[in-house]
C-alpha positions in Angstrom: 19.5 20.9 23.5 20.8 17.7 25.1 24.1 16.4 23.7 25.2 12.8 23.3 28.2 11.2 21.5 28.5 7.7 20.1 30.2 5.8 17.3 27.1 4.6 15.5 23.5 5.9 15.4 20.9 3.3 14.2 17.7 4.9 13.0 14.7 2.5 13.3 13.5 0.2 16.0 12.2 -2.7 14.0 13.8 -6.1 13.8 16.5 -5.0 11.4 17.3 -1.8 13.4 17.7 -3.5 16.8 19.6 -6.3 15.1 22.0 -3.8 13.7 22.4 -2.1 17.1 23.0 -5.5 18.7 25.6 -6.5 16.1 27.5 -3.2 16.3 27.5 -3.3 20.1 28.7 -6.9 20.1 31.6 -5.8 17.9 32.6 -3.2 20.4 31.2 0.0 18.9 29.3 2.5 21.1 25.7 2.6 19.7 22.6 4.7 20.1 19.4 3.4 18.5 16.6 6.0 17.9 13.0 5.1 17.1 10.2 7.7 16.6 7.7 5.5 18.4 7.8 2.2 20.3 10.0 -0.7 19.3 8.4 -3.0 16.8 5.5 -0.6 16.1 6.1 -0.5 12.4 6.5 -3.3 9.9 7.9 -5.8 12.4 4.7 -5.7 14.5 2.4 -5.7 11.6 2.9 -9.1 9.8 1.4 -12.5 9.9 3.9 -14.0 12.4 5.6 -16.5 10.0 9.1 -17.6 10.5 9.9 -18.6 7.0 11.3 -22.0 6.1 12.2 -20.5 2.7 9.5 -22.6 1.1 7.4 -19.7 0.0 10.2 -18.4 -2.3 11.8 -21.6 -3.7 10.2 -20.9 -7.2 9.7 -17.1 -7.2 12.8 -15.9 -5.3 15.4 -18.7 -4.7 18.0 -16.4 -3.2 15.6 -15.3 -0.5 14.6 -18.9 0.0 18.1 -19.9 0.8 18.6 -17.1 3.2 15.4 -17.9 5.0 16.2 -21.5 5.4 19.6 -20.8 7.0 18.3 -18.0 9.3 15.2 -20.1 10.3 17.5 -22.4 12.3 19.6 -19.5 13.7 16.7 -17.3 14.8 14.9 -20.3 16.3 17.9 -20.8 18.5 19.1 -17.3 19.5 15.5 -16.0 19.8 14.0 -19.3 21.2 11.6 -17.6 23.6 10.0 -15.8 20.6 9.7 -18.8 18.3 7.3 -21.7 18.2 8.4 -24.6 16.1 5.1 -25.5 14.5 6.3 -26.9 11.2 4.3 -26.3 8.1 2.6 -27.8 5.1 2.3 -26.6 1.5 -0.9 -28.1 0.1 -2.4 -28.3 -3.4 -6.0 -27.3 -3.2 -8.8 -28.8 -5.3 -8.5 -26.1 -7.9 -4.7 -25.7 -7.8 -2.3 -27.0 -10.4 -0.8 -30.2 -8.9 2.2 -29.9 -11.2 3.4 -26.8 -9.3 4.3 -29.1 -6.4 7.0 -30.7 -8.7 8.4 -27.3 -9.4 8.3 -26.6 -5.6 10.2 -29.7 -4.7 12.8 -29.1 -7.4 13.2 -25.5 -6.3 13.5 -26.5 -2.6 16.3 -29.0 -3.4 18.2 -26.3 -5.4 17.7 -23.6 -2.8 18.7 -25.9 0.1 15.2 -25.7 1.8 14.3 -28.9 3.7 11.0 -30.2 2.2 9.4 -33.6 1.7 6.2 -34.8 0.2 3.9 -36.6 2.6 0.7 -38.6 2.0 -2.4 -36.5 1.9 -4.1 -38.8 4.4 -1.2 -38.1 6.9 -1.6 -34.4 6.4 -5.4 -34.7 7.1 -4.7 -36.8 10.1 -2.4 -34.2 11.6 -4.6 -31.2 10.6 -8.2 -32.5 10.5 -9.7 -29.1 9.6 -7.7 -28.9 6.3 -9.7 -29.0 3.1 -10.3 -32.8 2.5 -10.0 -32.1 -1.2 -6.3 -31.3 -1.1 -4.4 -33.3 -3.6 -0.8 -33.0 -2.5 1.0 -32.0 0.7 4.7 -31.1 1.3 6.1 -30.8 4.8 8.5 -27.9 5.5 10.1 -26.3 8.6 8.0 -23.2 8.9 7.6 -21.7 12.4 5.8 -18.8 14.0 7.4 -15.9 15.7 6.2 -13.2 18.1 7.7 -10.1 16.5 7.5 -7.9 19.6 9.1 -10.6 21.8 11.9 -11.0 19.3 12.5 -7.2 19.1 12.6 -6.7 22.8 14.9 -9.7 23.3 17.3 -8.3 20.8 17.1 -4.8 22.2 17.9 -6.1 25.7 20.9 -8.0 24.3 22.1 -4.8 22.6 21.6 -2.8 25.9 23.6 -5.6 27.7 26.4 -5.0 25.3 26.4 -1.2 26.0 24.0 0.2 23.5 21.4 2.9 24.3 17.9 2.6 23.0 15.8 5.8 22.8 12.2 5.2 21.9 9.9 8.1 20.9 12.8 10.0 19.5 12.0 11.2 16.0 15.0 12.1 13.7 14.6 15.7 12.5 18.0 16.2 10.9 21.1 14.4 9.9 24.0 16.9 10.1 26.5 16.6 7.3 29.9 18.4 7.2 32.6 18.1 4.5 30.9 15.2 2.8 30.5 13.1 6.0 27.9 12.5 8.6 28.6 14.4 11.8 25.5 14.1 14.0 21.8 13.1 14.2 19.3 15.5 15.7 16.1 14.0 17.3 13.0 15.3 19.0 12.0 13.5 22.2 8.2 13.2 22.0 7.9 12.4 25.7 9.7 15.5 27.1 9.6 17.9 24.1 13.4 18.1 24.3 15.7 18.1 21.2 18.7 15.8 21.3 21.9 16.1 19.2 23.9 12.8 18.9 27.4 13.3 17.6 28.5 10.2 15.6 30.8 9.0 12.8 28.2 6.6 11.3 24.5 6.3 10.7 22.6 3.1 9.9 19.3 3.8 8.2 17.0 0.9 9.1 13.8 2.8 8.7 12.0 0.2 6.6 9.2 1.8 4.5 10.4 5.2 5.9 14.0 4.8 4.8 13.6 7.3 1.9 12.4 10.0 4.3 15.3 9.4 6.6 17.9 9.5 3.7 16.5 12.8 2.5 17.4 14.4 5.9 21.0 13.8 4.9 20.4 15.2 1.4 20.2 11.8 -0.3 17.4 11.8 -2.8 15.7 9.1 -4.9 16.1 6.3 -2.4 13.5 4.1 -4.0 11.7 2.1 -1.3 8.2 1.2 -2.2 5.8 0.4 0.7 3.8 -2.7 -0.1 0.6 -2.7 2.0 -0.8 -5.9 3.1 -3.8 -6.7 5.4 -4.1 -9.6 7.8 -7.0 -11.0 9.8 -6.7 -12.8 13.1 -9.3 -15.5 13.8 -10.2 -16.3 17.4 -9.0 -19.9 17.6 -6.0 -21.9 16.4 -7.8 -23.5 13.5 -4.6 -25.3 12.6 -1.5 -26.1 14.6 1.0 -25.9 11.6 1.6 -23.1 9.2 -0.6 -23.9 6.1 0.5 -22.5 2.7 -1.1 -23.1 -0.6 1.3 -24.7 -3.0 1.0 -22.1 -5.7 3.0 -19.1 -7.0 2.8 -16.5 -4.1 -0.6 -14.9 -4.1 -3.0 -13.1 -1.8 -4.4 -14.9 1.2 -2.4 -18.1 0.7 -0.9 -18.4 4.2 -2.7 -19.4 7.5 -0.4 -19.0 10.5 -1.1 -20.2 14.1 0.3 -17.6 16.5 -0.3 -17.9 20.2 -4.0 -18.6 20.6 -5.2 -17.3 17.2 -4.8 -18.1 13.5 -3.8 -15.3 11.1 -4.8 -15.3 7.4 -2.8 -13.1 5.1 -2.0 -11.2 3.1 -2.8 -8.8 0.3 -0.1 -6.9 -1.5 -0.8 -3.4 -2.8 1.4 -0.4 -3.3 0.9 2.2 -0.6 1.7 5.9 -1.1 2.2 6.6 2.6 3.3 4.0 5.1 1.8 6.1 7.9 -1.7 5.8 6.4 -2.6 2.3 5.6 -6.3 1.5 5.0 -8.0 -1.8 5.7 -10.5 -2.1 2.9 -13.5 -4.3 3.6 -13.3 -5.9 0.2 -9.8 -7.1 1.1 -11.1 -8.5 4.4 -13.7 -10.5 2.5 -10.9 -11.6 0.1 -9.0 -13.0 3.1 -12.0 -14.8 4.5 -12.7 -16.3 1.1 -9.1 -17.4 0.9 -9.4 -19.0 4.3 -12.3 -21.1 3.1 -10.0 -22.7 0.5 -7.6 -23.9 3.2 -10.1 -24.7 6.0 -13.8 -25.2 5.0 -16.0 -23.3 7.4 -13.4 -20.7 8.0 -16.0 -17.9 7.8 -18.0 -19.4 10.6 -15.1 -18.8 13.0 -15.0 -15.4 14.6 -12.8 -12.7 13.1 -11.0 -11.1 16.0 -8.9 -8.2 14.6 -7.6 -6.9 11.3 -4.6 -4.8 10.6 -2.3 -3.5 7.8 1.4 -3.4 7.5 3.9 -2.0 4.9 6.7 -4.0 3.5 9.9 -2.0 2.6 10.3 -3.3 -1.0 13.2 -2.3 -3.2 12.1 -0.9 -6.6 12.4 -3.8 -9.1 13.0 -2.8 -12.7 11.7 -6.2 -13.8 8.1 -5.5 -12.7 5.7 -2.6 -12.8 6.1 0.0 -10.0 2.6 -0.9 -8.8 3.2 -4.7 -8.8 4.5 -5.1 -5.3 3.5 -8.8 -5.1 6.2 -9.8 -7.6 9.0 -7.5 -6.3 12.0 -9.3 -4.8 11.9 -9.9 -1.0 15.7 -9.9 -1.0 17.7 -7.4 1.1 19.5 -4.4 -0.4 22.3 -2.2 1.2 22.7 1.3 -0.3 26.2 2.7 0.3 25.8 6.5 0.2 29.5 7.0 -0.1 29.4 5.3 -3.5 25.9 6.6 -4.5 25.9 10.2 -3.1 29.5 10.9 -2.1 28.4 11.0 1.5 30.5 9.0 4.0 29.1 7.5 7.1 25.6 6.6 6.0 24.2 3.2 4.9 20.6 2.3 4.2 19.2 -1.2 4.4 15.9 -2.2 2.9 13.9 -5.2 1.8 14.4 -8.6 3.4 12.1 -10.5 5.9 11.8 -10.6 9.6 13.2 -14.1 9.3 16.4 -12.7 7.9 16.7 -9.7 10.3 20.0 -11.0 11.8 21.6 -11.6 8.5 20.6 -8.2 7.3 22.2 -6.7 10.3 25.3 -8.7 9.8 25.6 -7.5 6.2 25.1 -3.8 6.9 27.5 -3.8 9.9 30.1 -5.7 7.7 29.7 -2.9 5.1 30.2 -0.3 7.8 33.4 -2.0 9.0 34.7 -2.1 5.5 34.0 1.6 5.0 35.7 2.4 8.3 38.7 0.1 7.5 38.1 -1.7 10.8 37.4 -5.4 10.4 35.6 -7.0 13.4 33.9 -10.4 13.2 30.2 -10.9 13.7 29.1 -13.2 16.5 25.4 -12.6 16.6 24.6 -16.2 15.4 26.3 -17.7 18.4 24.9 -15.8 21.4 21.3 -16.2 22.5 19.4 -13.1 23.5 18.3 -12.7 27.2 15.5 -15.2 27.9 16.5 -17.6 25.3 19.6 -19.1 26.9 18.0 -22.4 27.6 17.3 -22.9 23.9 13.7 -24.0 24.6 11.2 -22.6 22.1 7.9 -21.4 23.5 4.7 -23.5 23.2 1.2 -22.1 23.0 0.6 -23.4 26.5 3.5 -21.6 28.1 1.5 -19.0 30.1 -1.1 -21.6 31.1 1.6 -23.7 32.6 2.9 -20.8 34.7 -0.6 -19.8 35.9 -1.5 -23.4 36.8 1.7 -23.6 38.9 0.7 -20.5 40.8 -2.7 -22.0 41.6 -1.6 -25.6 42.3 -2.6 -27.2 45.7 -0.4 -25.9 48.5 0.2 -22.5 46.7 -2.5 -20.9 48.8 -6.3 -20.7 48.6 -6.3 -17.1 47.2 -3.9 -16.4 44.3 -1.5 -13.6 45.3 -1.0 -12.6 41.7 -4.5 -12.3 40.1 -5.0 -12.6 36.4 -5.9 -9.2 34.8 -6.4 -10.4 31.2 -8.0 -13.8 31.1 -7.7 -14.1 27.3 -3.9 -13.8 27.4 -3.3 -14.9 31.0 -1.6 -11.7 31.9 -1.2 -11.2 35.6 -1.1 -8.2 37.9 2.6 -8.5 38.5 3.4 -8.8 34.8 1.7 -5.5 34.1 3.0 -3.6 37.1 6.6 -4.9 36.8 6.8 -3.8 33.1 5.2 -0.5 34.0 7.9 0.0 36.7 10.6 -0.7 34.1 9.0 1.6 31.5 7.2 4.3 33.4 6.6 6.4 30.3 5.0 3.6 28.4 1.5 3.8 27.1 -1.0 0.9 27.3 -0.3 0.1 23.7 3.4 -0.1 24.4 2.7 -2.5 27.2 0.3 -4.5 25.0 3.1 -5.2 22.5 5.1 -6.9 25.2 2.3 -8.4 27.3 -0.5 -9.0 24.8 -2.9 -6.9 26.9 -6.2 -6.7 25.2 -5.3 -8.9 22.3 -7.7 -11.7 23.1 -11.5 -12.2 22.4 -12.7 -9.2 24.5 -10.2 -6.9 22.6 -9.6 -4.9 25.8 -13.2 -4.5 26.8 -12.6 -5.9 30.3 -8.8 -6.1 30.9 -8.2 -2.5 29.8 -10.4 -1.2 32.6 -8.5 -3.3 35.1 -5.2 -2.1 33.8 -6.4 1.5 34.1 -7.3 1.0 37.7 -4.0 -0.7 38.5 -2.0 2.2 36.9 -3.8 4.6 39.2 -3.6 2.4 42.2 0.2 1.9 41.8 0.8 5.7 41.3 1.9 5.4 37.7 -0.9 7.9 36.6 -3.6 10.0 38.1 -7.2 9.5 37.1 -7.2 11.9 34.2 -3.9 10.6 32.7 -5.1 7.0 33.1 -8.4 7.9 31.4 -6.4 9.4 28.5 -4.4 6.3 28.2 -7.5 4.1 28.3 -9.3 6.2 25.7 -6.3 6.1 23.3 -5.8 2.3 23.9 -9.4 1.6 23.0 -9.3 3.8 20.0 -6.3 2.0 18.6 -8.0 -1.4 19.3 -11.1 -0.4 17.5 -9.3 0.6 14.3 -8.9 -3.1 13.6 -12.5 -3.9 14.6 -14.5 -1.8 12.2 -13.6 -3.7 9.0 -14.7 -7.1 10.6 -18.0 -6.2 12.3 -20.1 -9.2 11.5 -21.3 -12.2 13.4 -19.9 -12.8 16.9 -17.6 -9.8 16.7 -20.6 -7.5 16.4 -22.0 -8.9 19.7 -18.6 -8.5 21.5 -18.1 -5.0 20.2 -21.6 -4.0 21.2 -21.0 -5.3 24.7 -17.8 -3.4 25.0 -19.5 -0.3 23.7 -22.3 -0.5 26.2 -19.8 -1.0 29.1 -17.5 1.8 28.1 -19.9 4.4 26.7 -23.3 3.4 28.2 -22.0 2.7 31.8 -18.8 4.6 32.1 -19.3 7.4 29.5 -15.6 7.2 28.7 -15.7 9.8 26.0 -16.8 12.5 28.5 -14.4 11.8 31.3 -11.9 14.6 32.1 -8.8 14.8 29.8 -5.6 16.8 29.5 -3.3 17.7 26.7 -0.3 15.3 26.5 3.1 15.7 25.0 3.0 12.4 23.1 0.2 10.1 22.1 
């Protein structure tokens, strides 16, 4: 068994986990973050991409609204390369109560959320595809955020401050001695090796899996309820601002433009197991119907991909245990010294991706209190690597780079060919990241490069990536085929629930190429340590 030693172990590689690792490292603690899969593979990578202005919660959850409003400005600056400043509207639809807008404006003023009513004609001029029957429109400071870009930027910042980040390390035990945490034991899924990390503190940032992690330390009854929600990406930016219905939060009331797509979401249903989240076809249809309310003709656009995520909701005694829609979105820190007489373990749940930095600050503050070692938080002041300029990304950012490479005088033949036309990913982008992360699978690279996330859903670019991986010596033919097969299987999970119209034709074409021409399912394969 491999042995490591550190001050703090952070369990969970989502936004809150990497935020906590960065915060602790910036305060001078030695930190090891462990994640059972890839960074951002859980809740952080399975949401609608909204950077909240706070508007959504000004009536239903004012405390969360205030937190979101403050963190929106901070995250947009320190994670600038992951955030697009789109702005947003809350609109009253033809069948919505126009009086709710007055409650909204009053709640926004009380919660400190910037909001102003604008003329409906102005809203329709700026967003011509909006339902012409809308009766009121309120402008807010919503934005959109690439969760994976954010997570990796924060992780690189943490590493720059001395932290270690161990992906594909599943926690199998939290060792307790004399009423205090002594070590964390992990299993390295890539090598099959066990790792023991001696530490004096553990931060449990496991999101919907927090209760499972706490049980490893003997802490029972951590009541985190996974709230499953599905989202559907449409193949174009049908709007360029975030569009919300000005109603009490409900299913399918947000349309978010992220990169080159628009995402409609979300449902909210209690899930029993965050590892097994279904995508019911009836909920897909519910999302498409909801889209029609905001943008008439929504259904005629092509549905590109569907997915499900699990929110880590704190059990709320005010509502039914199955009513996840109306549970608070606020953060909660569980101090196991007070709760379970166990020193050195804190659990953080709830919150939003927008408030990831604030959540990290709160839990590391609590850790410092328990250690009797006051150290100030500076995470709001220092941008993460790649965001130093303070410039937020635009949807055209990759196009600008590719055009520059192909401008007159740059050579007749591009030296860096595009491998994924949909997302403008080049050969060097793919190979450089593979060089940095040689154990990464194609899905791991997808989360950082957007490989296969465009209209072909990997039907063309996945084959090119496989060939490049072989040609560069990162994998032999059999291993590369395994990676390709697994990548396509994961892509198709989000295709089956939306097989209609243009998506049927694209999926059929991909199937004919991969199965009819290449017979991918019958190519040689080997057993692998980790999938």
